[in-house]
FIKOL-746038 format. One line per field, with one value per residue: residue in one letter; x, y, z of N, C-alpha, C in turn. Coordinates in steps of 0.001 Angstrom, whole numbers, plus 500000, padded with zeros to 6 digits. Layout:
<sites>
residuo	[A_...]
nxx	[X_...]
nyy	[Y_...]
nzz	[Z_...]
caxx	[X_...]
cayy	[Y_...]
cazz	[Z_...]
cxx	[X_...]
cyy	[Y_...]
czz	[Z_...]
</sites>
This chain:
<sites>
residuo	[X_X_X_X_X_X_X_X_X_X_X_X_X_X_X_X_X_X_X_X_X_X_X_X_X_X_X_X_X_X_X_X_X_X_X_X_X_X_X_X_X_X_X_X_X_X_X_X_X_X_X_X_X_X_X_X_X_X_X_X_X_X_X_X_X_X_X_X_X_X_X_X_X_X_X_X_X_X_X_X_X_X_X_X_X_X_X_X_X_X_X_X_X_X_X_X_X_X_X_X_X_X_X_X_X_X_X_X_X_X_X_X_X_X_X_X_X_X_X_X_X_X_X_X_X_X_X_X_X_X_X_X_X_X_X_X_X_X_X_X_X_X_X_X_X_X_X_X_X_X_X_X_X_X_X_X_X_X_X_X_X_X_X_X_X_X_X_X_X_X_X_X_X_X_X_X_X_X_X_X_X_X_X_X_X_X_X_X_X_X_X_X_X_X_X_X_X_X_X_X_X_X_X_X_X_X_X_X_X_X_X_X_X_X_X_X_X_X_X_X_X_X_X_X_X_X_X_X_X_X_X_X_X_X_X_X_X_X_X_X_X_X_X_X_X_X_X_X_X_X_X_X_X_X_X_X_X_X_X_X_X_X_X_X_X_X_X_X_X_X_X_X_X_X_X_X_X_X_X_X_X_X_X_X_X_X_X_X_X_X_X_X_X_X_X_X_X_X_X_X_X_X_X_X_X_X_X_X_X_X_X_X_X_X_X_X_X_X_X_X_X_X_X_X_X_X_X_X_X_X_X_X_X_X_X_X_X_X_X_X_X_X_X_X_X_X_X_X_X_X_X_X_X_X_X_X_X_X_X_X_X_X_X_X_X_X_X_X_X_X_X_X_X_X_X_X_X_X_X_X_X_X_X_X_X_X_X_X_X_X_X_X_X_X_X_X_X_X_X_X_X_X_X_X_X_X_X_X_X_X_X_X]
nxx	[074234_072878_074292_073489_072081_074057_075850_074236_073882_076489_076996_075294_076320_078853_078113_076969_079237_080734_079316_079390_082111_082990_081287_080765_079237_078620_081133_081928_080112_080838_083398_082760_081295_083250_085136_083637_083472_085947_087805_090118_092196_091004_089015_090637_091898_089773_089227_091710_091594_089276_090276_092001_090319_088819_090496_090200_088297_087668_086484_087208_090022_089987_088727_090732_092881_091709_091560_094253_095036_093538_094860_097188_099138_100583_102301_101683_099051_099342_100758_098873_096731_098174_098311_095437_094540_096065_095140_092418_091559_089221_088113_087196_087071_089285_091441_091466_091824_094310_095730_095663_097052_099632_100315_100572_102778_104667_104876_104170_103874_103084_100651_099147_099021_097525_095098_094401_094031_091904_089773_089607_089095_086563_085042_085144_083473_081108_080607_080847_080719_079001_076787_074545_075626_077142_077694_075932_077230_079937_080280_081247_083993_084792_084453_086380_088673_088603_089062_091506_093012_092898_094218_096711_097713_097893_099822_101986_102516_102825_105044_106951_106881_107799_110487_111392_111035_112850_115140_114981_113640_110868_109931_110446_108769_106101_103999_104017_103189_100585_099584_099770_098153_095768_095408_095075_092656_092149_091359_089275_090399_089578_090176_089849_088980_086430_087059_089291_090352_092185_092990_094337_096512_096605_098324_098354_098243_099735_100558_097508_095573_095313_097258_100813_104008_106377_109060_109802_111119_114526_115715_114149_114485_116760_115625_113555_115200_116007_114224_114299_116026_114786_112233_112842_113592_111300_109353_110419_109964_107225_106624_107288_105561_104939_105592_104214_102029_098863_098180_096520_096964_095482_094546_095181_092640_090794_088386_087760_085522_084886_087159_088413_087233_085443_085037_086408_086289_088397_089427_092003_094515_097821_101152_104743_106913_109513_109992_107914_105734_108089_109706_112386_112607_114750_115490_113870_115119_117612_116975_116361_118630_119258_117095_117087_119491_118832_116787_118267_119550_117708_116099_114380_111285_111572_109986_109607_108360_106251_106989_109502_107144_107360_106933_106582_103643_100656_097759_095376_094025_091019_090240_089349_090344_088712_087305_089076_090689_093922_096401_097885_098789_101339_103133_103453_102465_104396_104421_106014_105408_105420_104366_101820_098998_096804_093718_093991_093930_094372_092029_090801_088278_085366_087035_089997_090980_093983_095823_098159_101503_104040_107200_106852_106881_104569_103030_101063_098615_097353_095436_093303_090226_090335_090566_091317_091752_091866_091075_091627_092780_095218_097767_098286_101280_103293_105874_105238_105561_105864_106685_108249_106196_107100_106820_107129_109267_112728_113191_110620_110038_111677_110384_107743_108166_109240_106953_104926_106065_105939_103124_102598_103838_102126_099736_100213]
nyy	[680167_679141_678492_675985_674758_674498_672739_670490_669949_669438_667094_665458_665291_664183_661769_660798_660688_658706_656438_656529_656975_658307_660301_663202_665725_665714_665890_668426_670091_669817_670927_673641_674305_673876_675715_678105_678327_678849_676786_676130_674283_671792_671838_671705_669230_667516_668233_667499_664642_663999_664682_662675_660678_661832_662983_664535_666529_669565_671674_670914_671356_673995_674765_673752_675454_677885_677494_677205_679894_681223_680368_681537_680255_680962_680052_677331_677691_679039_677251_675243_676512_677467_674922_674275_676283_675642_673075_673409_675926_677344_677775_680304_681903_680888_682043_684650_684232_683127_685397_686847_685180_684974_687844_687924_686499_688146_688540_690719_691135_688644_688382_690421_689293_687074_688193_689441_687272_685856_687894_688639_686224_685567_687768_687574_685421_686448_687154_688789_691349_693348_694055_692363_690280_688905_686660_687307_686588_686898_689356_691797_691003_690595_693236_694596_693305_693940_696612_696757_695443_697369_699498_698437_697509_699993_701317_699592_699982_702709_703092_701790_703444_705863_705141_705043_707664_708878_708042_708919_711383_713713_714966_713500_711392_711961_711133_708419_708467_709323_707237_705242_706191_706184_703355_702658_703708_706413_708302_708295_705986_705167_704744_707233_706563_704404_701953_700983_699155_698401_695411_695345_697408_700791_703306_706706_709419_708683_708513_708162_705526_702434_701508_701651_703110_700729_701234_703070_701797_701377_698999_697822_697797_696076_693740_693286_692769_690340_688603_686439_684479_683898_683153_680779_678911_678847_677759_675292_674147_674254_672492_670057_670183_669414_670368_672504_674323_674952_678405_679418_677753_675362_671958_669207_668812_670278_672745_676319_678195_680929_682224_681178_680523_679714_678158_675726_672733_671995_674356_676523_678255_678375_677971_678298_678684_681039_682734_683078_684671_685736_683491_681648_679568_677314_675082_675490_677667_676659_674969_676686_678477_680810_682452_682772_684193_686517_687536_687859_690267_692190_694663_693482_693453_693024_691856_690567_687264_688006_689171_688842_687932_685870_684245_681831_682266_680612_680694_678459_676898_678323_679562_681647_684214_685312_688518_690444_691864_693261_693436_695684_699057_699751_698139_697092_695136_693418_692256_689992_689050_685788_683729_684194_683228_684423_685599_686882_688513_691057_692524_695479_696071_697902_699397_699641_696939_695105_693720_691251_691452_689587_689673_692312_694513_694964_696997_697109_698236_696176_696555_697788_696644_693632_691160_688342_686747_683791_683015_681127_677966_677311_677480_680396_682189_683857_685871_686678_689073_690801_694205_697040_699994_702305_704967_705409_706828_706035_706059_705775_703207_701745_702300_701409_698644_697998_698553_696819_694440_694436_694498_692033_690314_690714_689628_687003]
nzz	[310712_313669_316933_318272_316174_314325_315615_315726_313024_312263_313683_312418_309841_310311_311218_308961_307278_308605_307988_305197_303762_301495_300942_299322_299506_302275_303434_302336_303543_306240_306063_305605_307888_309942_309184_309518_312252_312852_312991_311204_310771_311316_309343_307115_307453_306917_304208_303031_303517_301914_299477_298848_298143_296157_293913_291642_292174_291752_293405_295915_295995_295773_298004_299890_299305_299993_302739_303520_302926_304820_307142_306917_305373_302869_300748_300346_299612_297279_295631_295426_294048_291672_290502_290196_288362_286218_285633_285450_283910_283529_286019_287507_289905_291109_289954_290912_293660_293476_292596_294999_296670_295378_295574_298317_298629_297736_294939_292860_290036_289300_290514_289334_286667_287198_287975_285590_283924_285163_285048_282376_281153_282372_281423_278661_278440_278833_281637_284791_283925_284766_287502_286896_285563_287420_290053_293071_295410_295080_294149_295333_295651_292957_291976_293502_292463_289740_289816_291169_289087_287009_288240_288913_286421_285064_286678_286275_283462_283242_284801_283224_281057_282232_282712_280058_279381_281020_279810_277216_277041_277058_274722_272353_272728_272715_271055_271681_274410_274011_272590_274510_276701_275372_274975_277679_278065_278632_276802_273938_271809_269229_265867_263404_260779_259778_258706_259899_262706_264988_266794_269085_269785_269196_267555_267415_265092_262961_259427_257457_255904_253994_252309_251753_250849_250030_249661_251510_253551_254060_253340_251469_248702_248193_249245_247430_245201_245723_244752_242633_243761_246156_245219_243752_245778_247202_245280_244883_247426_247434_245366_246544_248679_251509_253927_254581_256784_258523_258417_260330_262427_262460_262816_260632_258189_259823_260008_259538_259063_259587_258971_256584_253483_250383_247101_247010_248565_250248_250984_252009_253915_254026_255362_255447_257806_258634_260777_263670_265867_267042_267258_265927_263082_262798_261201_258852_257864_257292_255284_253315_252284_250650_250889_253600_254042_252608_254305_256594_256155_256596_258582_260755_262554_265770_268542_271633_271927_270176_267683_264961_262256_259599_256516_253852_252226_251414_249542_248978_245870_244629_247144_249846_252062_254808_255637_258063_261013_261784_264465_265380_264393_264629_263380_259916_257035_254815_251459_249245_246223_244808_243229_241302_239905_238627_238922_241793_244785_247259_249445_250560_252735_251719_250243_248159_245976_245801_243277_243136_241887_240415_242045_242741_245369_248050_250568_253454_255834_258044_260070_258945_257838_256078_253488_251438_248201_246119_243048_241294_239843_240780_243180_245132_245885_248228_249882_253159_255577_258654_259507_260967_261130_258916_259475_262062_264393_265206_268072_268866_267991_269820_272222_271810_271466_274080_275620_274513_275041_277880_278275_277148_279036_281133_280135_279612]
caxx	[073554_072932_075304_072923_071791_075348_076365_073379_074155_077800_076909_074587_077141_079923_077517_076826_080641_081136_078722_079640_083272_083255_080178_081432_078422_078663_082434_081924_079285_081581_084436_082210_080954_084429_085720_082763_083756_087424_088588_090586_092954_090034_088449_091751_092030_088653_089489_092798_091064_088417_090911_092549_089297_088298_091581_089747_087229_088187_086033_087985_091327_089815_088594_091964_093718_091121_091871_095684_095108_093058_095835_098559_100123_100382_102981_100827_097881_099746_101051_097505_095970_098790_097818_094128_094230_096653_094303_091062_091615_087915_087767_087469_087369_090588_092416_091334_092497_095683_096290_095834_098210_100938_100653_101060_104211_105580_104997_103221_103516_102328_099224_098555_098915_096415_093894_094164_093501_090546_088732_089311_088342_085245_084336_084984_082382_079848_080466_081641_080673_078297_076061_073675_076357_078130_077067_075959_078147_081385_080162_082304_085353_085053_084648_087739_089634_088598_089703_092951_093541_093058_095219_098078_098192_098264_100979_103128_102755_103350_106445_107745_106967_108672_111853_111624_111093_114074_116168_114864_113032_109406_109586_110448_107889_104852_103051_103981_102395_099219_099140_099604_097031_094671_095332_094554_091217_091960_090660_088711_091387_089006_090671_088755_088552_085662_087513_090376_090037_093227_092483_095186_097097_096471_099345_097732_098989_100575_099842_096397_095374_095691_098479_102001_105096_107328_110369_110140_112084_115752_116139_113105_115006_117503_114756_112925_116170_116279_113090_114593_116617_113724_111212_113360_113475_109834_108714_110932_109195_105734_106468_107195_104267_104745_105935_103450_101035_097798_098566_095745_097193_094440_094947_094679_091188_090053_087812_087553_084712_084911_088417_088801_086184_085768_084407_087187_085908_089460_089990_092933_095588_098868_102391_106014_107407_110838_109742_106527_105712_109418_110550_113026_112530_116089_115432_113406_116230_118617_116465_116232_119667_119318_115998_117438_120465_118202_116060_119201_120004_116574_115931_113115_110637_111734_109369_109760_107036_105268_107392_108801_106379_107842_106630_105887_102148_099976_096286_095152_093074_089591_090072_089187_090510_087584_087711_089525_091543_095229_096398_098432_099293_102746_103803_102683_102664_105050_104245_106788_104639_106314_103686_100466_098430_095804_092801_094352_094037_094097_090961_090491_086825_084928_088151_090610_091638_095315_096124_099645_102300_105256_108340_106567_106543_103287_103124_099744_098277_096358_094394_092174_089491_090813_090520_092138_091164_092522_089974_092189_092950_096598_098151_098984_102455_104016_106511_104529_106317_105529_107772_107768_105566_108150_106480_107560_110697_113545_112945_109230_110052_112215_109280_106669_108732_109208_105539_104241_106605_105416_101776_102617_104102_100948_098594_100573]
cayy	[679063_679295_677530_674568_674209_674163_671534_669389_669662_668822_665847_664633_665066_663394_660394_660316_660376_657442_655298_656677_657842_659138_661236_664531_666730_665844_666447_669788_670811_669772_671841_674901_674449_674059_677042_679151_678515_679245_675618_675887_673098_670752_671858_671349_667799_666923_668479_666609_663295_663808_664774_661300_659896_662587_663949_665505_667415_670922_672460_670505_671930_675480_674812_673508_676769_678932_677309_677593_681317_681606_680031_682181_679451_681445_679309_676212_678062_679434_676063_674532_677367_677422_673571_674417_677054_674914_671940_673853_677283_678024_678022_681834_682405_680372_683017_685779_683691_683053_686734_687179_684294_685527_689106_687663_685915_689271_688426_691573_690853_687359_688793_691238_688422_686199_688997_689685_686021_685630_688850_688565_684904_685711_688762_686948_684424_687206_687185_689830_692557_694243_693435_691379_689104_688472_686041_688244_686208_687216_690757_692766_690533_690861_694684_694987_692729_694755_697925_696504_695183_698675_700310_697854_697581_701364_701618_698953_700497_704098_703003_701540_704740_706750_704699_705433_709117_709393_707665_709623_712715_713880_715523_712382_710259_712485_710188_707173_708705_709451_705877_704480_706650_705645_701959_702668_704211_707735_708901_707406_705700_704599_705423_708038_705815_703279_700695_700658_698840_697562_694499_695346_698669_701825_704373_707714_710478_708180_708822_707289_704858_700965_701107_702498_702911_699868_701811_703895_701007_701425_697645_697190_697510_694853_692605_693081_692307_688922_687824_685169_683571_683505_682418_679444_678044_678629_676866_673807_673604_674035_671284_668915_670468_668510_670966_673718_674243_675988_679753_679664_676740_674272_670612_668733_668568_671196_674010_677603_678981_682389_682782_680669_680016_679516_676976_674578_672120_671959_675707_676729_679369_677701_678713_677697_679844_681345_683288_683235_685078_685932_682275_681414_678171_677102_674035_676164_678639_675837_674433_677837_679305_682093_683237_683166_685195_687790_687983_688329_691668_693091_695151_692835_694004_692060_692019_689300_686492_688674_689349_688938_686838_685763_682984_681633_682172_680043_680589_677252_677105_678610_679788_683066_684528_686175_689851_690441_692986_693038_693775_697014_699858_700018_697371_696932_693907_693462_691076_689896_688029_684856_682982_684801_682517_685127_686437_686823_689850_691462_693444_696287_696141_699209_700150_699267_695681_695145_692564_691099_691207_688780_690449_693722_694570_695696_697202_697583_698227_695198_696987_697991_695279_693167_689806_688028_685565_683207_682507_680321_676539_677149_678106_681736_681984_685126_685984_687613_689463_692023_695014_698343_700990_703165_706366_705454_707241_704962_706026_705335_701763_701259_702500_700482_697318_697832_698550_695607_693297_694491_694030_690567_689688_690870_688851_685634]
cazz	[311425_315151_317544_318571_314951_313671_316237_315379_311644_312217_314227_311463_308694_310791_311277_307552_306884_309211_307255_303841_303839_300402_300619_299106_300023_303620_303677_302120_304576_307372_305865_305623_309324_310690_308852_309986_313679_313020_313060_309862_310678_311284_308022_306209_307535_306215_302807_302626_303500_300836_298263_298628_297469_295012_293567_290545_292551_291826_294509_297135_295890_296073_299604_300486_299047_300875_304192_303528_302966_306144_308089_306632_304665_301521_299732_300045_298798_295895_294910_295071_293112_290375_289911_289790_287113_285113_285211_285253_283660_283558_287400_287460_291141_291568_289433_291789_294859_293113_292597_296382_297107_294762_296243_299697_298576_297153_293496_292390_288604_289155_290965_288211_285618_287627_287924_284180_283309_285702_284641_280956_280829_282580_280717_277348_278591_279256_282960_285547_283151_285582_288617_286448_285023_288448_291226_294169_296554_294793_293469_295945_295400_291654_291811_293927_291583_288562_290187_291320_287790_286355_288830_288732_285039_284785_287382_285642_282252_283364_285384_282050_280283_282986_282484_278712_279391_281556_278834_275872_277076_276801_273323_271347_273093_272840_270416_272516_275574_273600_272299_275849_277434_274610_275400_279037_278146_279041_275757_272932_270879_268081_264676_262677_259588_260291_258208_260701_263966_265546_267793_270301_270226_268279_267620_266682_264381_261794_258078_257313_254647_254069_251542_251969_249902_250673_249548_252720_254225_253292_252912_250665_247366_248286_249488_246179_244238_245985_244284_241847_244648_247118_244404_243365_246979_247537_244339_245238_248563_246996_244597_247529_249379_252595_255189_254897_257847_258527_258936_261498_263552_262519_262603_259290_258087_260572_259219_260220_258029_259808_258614_255267_252706_248953_246446_247134_249933_251128_250988_253244_254003_254655_255585_255782_258658_259093_262083_264021_267248_267522_267230_264561_262732_262268_260172_257679_257386_256753_253947_252305_252692_249963_251573_254993_253894_252305_255503_257637_255725_256844_259888_261053_263749_266833_269819_272280_271883_269229_266225_263654_261590_258243_256080_252575_252438_250291_249425_248040_244821_244966_248621_250300_253372_255156_256161_259445_261357_262410_265937_265790_263358_264877_262272_258716_256516_253502_250612_248068_245516_244177_242248_241165_238770_237868_239708_243102_245277_248697_249295_251695_252706_251409_249627_246897_245882_245245_242562_243290_240650_240839_242180_243090_246798_248523_252013_253837_257300_258314_261005_258077_257582_254771_253167_250164_247452_245013_242315_240280_240217_241101_244509_245195_246838_248546_251206_254046_256751_259372_259659_261519_260400_258458_259876_263450_264619_265940_269452_269072_267955_270988_273197_271519_271729_275522_276166_274165_275822_279207_278184_276882_280333_281940_279642_279294]
cxx	[073792_073690_074713_072705_073028_075951_075594_073622_075491_077796_076187_075497_078363_079375_077366_078151_081128_080559_079086_080857_083630_082205_080657_080503_078515_079992_082428_081175_080181_082895_083953_081889_082185_085099_084929_083022_085166_088314_089219_091495_092042_089337_089422_091949_090984_088857_090582_092396_090250_089143_091643_091585_088760_089381_091193_088666_087782_087786_086750_089365_091134_089567_089862_092846_093125_091510_093397_095827_094686_094013_097172_099502_099986_101192_102303_099668_098249_100070_099770_096788_096739_098382_096470_094006_095016_095784_092852_091036_090416_087332_088125_087855_088833_091640_092508_092015_093980_096424_096496_097025_099568_101205_101086_102461_105127_105698_103946_102865_102693_100840_098551_098173_097580_095080_093377_093487_092048_089484_088568_088702_086933_084430_084165_083895_081096_079628_081293_081670_079956_077533_075158_074383_077357_077294_077115_076938_079560_081342_081259_083711_085720_085242_085985_088864_089776_089347_091127_093712_093894_094159_096632_098613_098617_099574_102175_103463_103384_104762_107386_107938_107917_110149_112254_111840_112392_115207_116128_114228_111610_109079_109445_109399_106343_103706_102869_103127_100945_098714_098898_098375_095691_094378_094746_093215_091083_091332_090200_089760_090861_089514_089521_088218_087788_086126_088624_090068_091068_092720_093187_095785_097188_097450_098670_098754_100000_099796_098685_096481_095913_096968_099633_103066_106162_108724_110766_111036_113381_116222_115213_113635_115791_116619_114023_113870_116437_115161_113336_115080_115481_112644_111598_113250_112055_109165_109148_110146_107758_105610_106476_105923_103968_104955_105215_102323_099918_098331_097816_095988_096212_095087_094474_093344_090278_089706_087683_086758_084671_086163_088816_087548_086565_084997_085122_086803_087073_090172_090890_093899_096676_100134_103582_106815_108887_110918_108295_106488_107032_110232_111161_113008_113851_116227_115019_114449_117289_118244_116434_117297_119688_118180_116459_118505_119833_117521_117105_119733_118884_116518_114499_112548_110648_111063_109158_108297_106020_105715_108862_107889_106734_107568_106303_104462_101477_098486_096044_094125_091569_089325_090102_089460_089519_088106_087956_090389_092931_095268_096908_098937_100761_103628_102845_103136_103185_104752_105295_106185_105588_105722_102234_099837_097369_095038_093041_094595_093841_093034_090697_088954_086361_086079_088718_091136_093057_095596_097685_100272_103580_106425_108100_106044_105166_103290_101758_099520_097056_095357_093062_091428_089844_090587_091379_091474_092096_091470_090412_092337_094447_096852_098717_100144_103174_104936_105725_105360_105783_106816_107303_107095_106658_107954_106760_109040_111439_113257_111504_109263_110517_111107_108229_107028_108758_107837_104796_104715_106105_103940_101635_102848_102820_099912_098931_101480]
cyy	[679229_678173_676073_673990_673617_672865_670293_668978_668971_667418_664848_664390_664121_661893_659778_659971_659082_656259_655360_657635_658649_660049_662671_665608_666868_666324_667920_670653_670914_670770_673329_675186_674599_675372_678191_679300_678638_677984_675233_674698_671827_670668_671355_669876_667071_667061_667539_665143_663054_663833_663420_660425_660471_663572_664940_666383_668803_671783_672136_671178_673418_675583_674649_674895_677793_678729_677658_679127_681793_681367_680685_681451_679750_680606_678021_676543_678391_678213_675320_675296_677448_675959_673724_675123_676445_673852_672409_675432_678106_678251_679423_682323_682106_681359_684169_685403_683603_684381_687193_686396_684824_686928_688827_687103_687009_689258_689351_691371_689678_687601_689536_690245_687433_686946_689145_688433_685831_686538_688764_687380_685027_686697_688277_685967_685098_687389_688370_691211_693631_693423_692194_690070_688508_687919_686907_687851_686544_688704_691606_692369_690815_692400_695137_694465_693530_696053_697832_696174_696462_699485_699721_697800_698958_701659_700869_699548_701942_704130_702664_702736_705694_706448_705212_706981_709623_709057_708613_711006_712729_714190_714348_711288_710727_711579_708872_707328_708818_707994_705062_704890_706207_704182_701865_703227_705674_708751_707945_707179_704947_705378_706222_707337_704626_701927_700152_700412_697908_696778_694692_696748_699619_702996_705541_708603_709912_708487_707839_706502_703372_700745_702200_702198_701982_700411_702796_703030_701022_700090_697084_696902_696269_693617_692290_692390_690823_688085_686534_684108_682917_682653_680982_678457_677862_677678_675471_673306_673390_672867_670042_668935_669465_669139_672263_673299_675257_677285_679963_678654_675662_672936_670235_668285_669416_672377_675124_678514_680482_682963_682365_680106_679806_678258_675677_673947_672029_673324_675931_677845_678674_678439_677845_678843_679814_681883_683295_683513_685272_684662_682027_679929_677833_676122_674626_677114_677858_675282_675431_678782_680701_682941_683656_684252_686556_688342_688442_689768_692648_693451_694694_693490_692915_692536_690689_688625_686999_688763_689090_687748_686889_684396_683006_681384_681640_680115_679556_677681_677434_678816_681318_683310_685589_687436_689765_691698_692498_693608_695204_697718_700199_699199_697240_695573_694053_692205_691117_688735_687101_684094_683427_684314_683317_685964_686246_688245_690031_692554_694219_696476_697594_700086_699379_697759_695925_693802_692325_690964_690543_689690_691859_693926_695362_695831_697816_697430_697276_695474_697494_696661_694851_691682_689585_686882_685036_682436_681664_678873_676228_677825_679518_681628_683379_684897_687005_687843_690713_692921_696334_699221_701992_704587_706489_705942_706098_704955_705483_703772_701115_701214_701563_699050_697072_697662_697286_694463_693334_694017_692629_689869_689657_689754_687361_685010]
czz	[312900_315762_317662_317203_314210_314339_315838_313860_311518_312646_313148_310305_309029_310836_309877_306976_307321_308513_305726_303737_302656_299934_300583_299676_301579_304025_303493_303060_305848_307317_306106_307219_310210_310451_309478_311519_313944_313157_311695_309729_310649_309942_306987_306296_306792_304668_302320_302544_302202_299490_297826_297836_296288_294526_292401_290840_292847_293016_295793_297146_296188_297488_300309_300414_299999_302354_304405_303752_304270_307300_307986_305926_303150_300343_299295_299290_297486_295086_294576_293924_291682_289748_289472_288505_285952_284598_284774_285087_283699_284996_287757_288844_291664_290991_290398_293178_294567_293103_294059_297022_296696_295415_297660_299786_297887_295657_292927_290851_288471_289610_289872_287036_285916_287505_286496_283626_283854_285103_283225_280454_281191_281697_279190_277225_278914_280796_283567_284772_283952_286695_288145_286077_286140_289586_292433_295213_296333_294202_294054_295644_293885_291367_292300_293013_290337_288764_290379_289974_286979_286863_288650_287387_284609_285396_286733_284293_282237_283978_284129_281275_280968_282750_280981_278620_279903_280560_277571_275897_276648_275236_272353_271658_273221_272200_271110_273689_275164_273191_273603_276539_276736_274922_276802_279158_278618_278041_274657_271839_269645_266862_263916_261560_260108_259800_259126_262231_264628_266778_269138_270661_268991_268480_266815_265945_263432_260479_257883_256018_254793_253379_251731_251072_250520_250652_250663_253675_253500_252817_251847_249222_247247_248389_248124_245237_244510_245465_243659_242864_245586_246385_244093_244571_247321_246640_244539_246372_248195_246149_245426_248232_250560_253941_255498_256029_257750_259091_260246_262601_263574_262267_261213_259257_258912_259834_260130_259227_258235_259282_257085_254653_251172_248470_246600_248540_250753_251131_252319_252903_254758_254558_255832_256578_258817_260478_262418_265613_267920_267645_265951_264300_262022_261114_258852_257087_256702_255413_252895_252541_252025_250582_252841_254915_253517_253506_256534_257409_256080_258279_260257_262357_264819_268163_270485_272323_270856_267804_266188_263337_260078_257700_254485_252771_251215_250450_248409_246948_245300_246542_248803_251643_253783_255724_257646_259734_261975_263851_266259_264489_263503_263892_261131_258090_255108_252848_249535_247272_244696_243016_242277_239865_237984_238776_241260_243628_246771_248611_250689_251634_252717_250852_248427_247084_245314_244620_242555_241982_241073_240920_242595_244525_247040_250058_252373_255298_257427_259433_260232_257765_256104_254653_251861_249488_246369_244199_241107_240702_240556_242419_244245_246241_247044_249648_251999_255318_257416_259484_260337_260653_260178_258964_261390_263532_265389_267457_269735_268920_269282_272169_273022_271875_273213_276029_275813_274855_277264_279243_277904_278236_281182_281532_279408_280448]
</sites>
């Protein structure tokens, strides 16, 4: 806007604000005009005044943060943007601004996390995928942010790998390096079997196939021998049937037809957790001391905020778990069947169904598309646990744990 036109417009908007002190469009126009002529302090005073009248107007908070950044007040900008993304996580541009503010404060990991949040949230909503799905006004900023995300994520993960390499040497980590470079997109890490599609992290060069010998784990025989003790405690809980929760995290009565179906109108997949996402459920361990003792003797797969996951798993009568994929083949899923009333099976799509047998361990790779069913009028009850893929070498377990924990810190 030309100088005279800008002054005239500013005069008009100020007059409008004098008569209508809460007029948000006039205030926002004045903020823009003041910022355009370099009066960031003046623009900020207008934004602050309007926020007292419109505290829930997210665009004003973003304007306020933008002005703080322009004035070099990075801590104030960061605080404002942290609040914005917490209250309005769908405010995508605020995530990118937050990344810049965190970087200016010396928080490189925080900047990486903010860029990851903004870009992945946008792309999951079909935005920022290309020029057509991006607002032209922010196209250059989005491109720069995508490039920085790729560069910084790579640098962070490769630095972690270099630390592992210094500790353990190249030879023992060759498969880990291949898995990591596949994750970073340096090569096509699509598994050769079309049934197998890990949602998160694929580790190549492991023995193929959905089913594996559970006795490859040295603790498996002792775990199987605990069947009677574990079964007794599980059946007692199931008789009470009051502390099981949706395995999918659904609220009571909430439905998820993409995940659970069947002829039962109340079809569900429920669980009584001993561990979930690495969190130990101490009260549940206390209520089932024999099960807890048996689990304590197992070399569980511990990954911060991710694993282990161990539970009594119930498929309710006439319920079907719809086909889905697991997250990574670095860990497999062990089942100890406790109560199998009849026609109950795990099914690998385009592959073999496994009909559970009480007391008989089963180990499978859930990155193969799979579902399960209970076609009876009684509940099906097993112990479900994740465990390391037994074909990983000990040093590879250490490396995978470290890398996945770093990825989790980036993404959460």
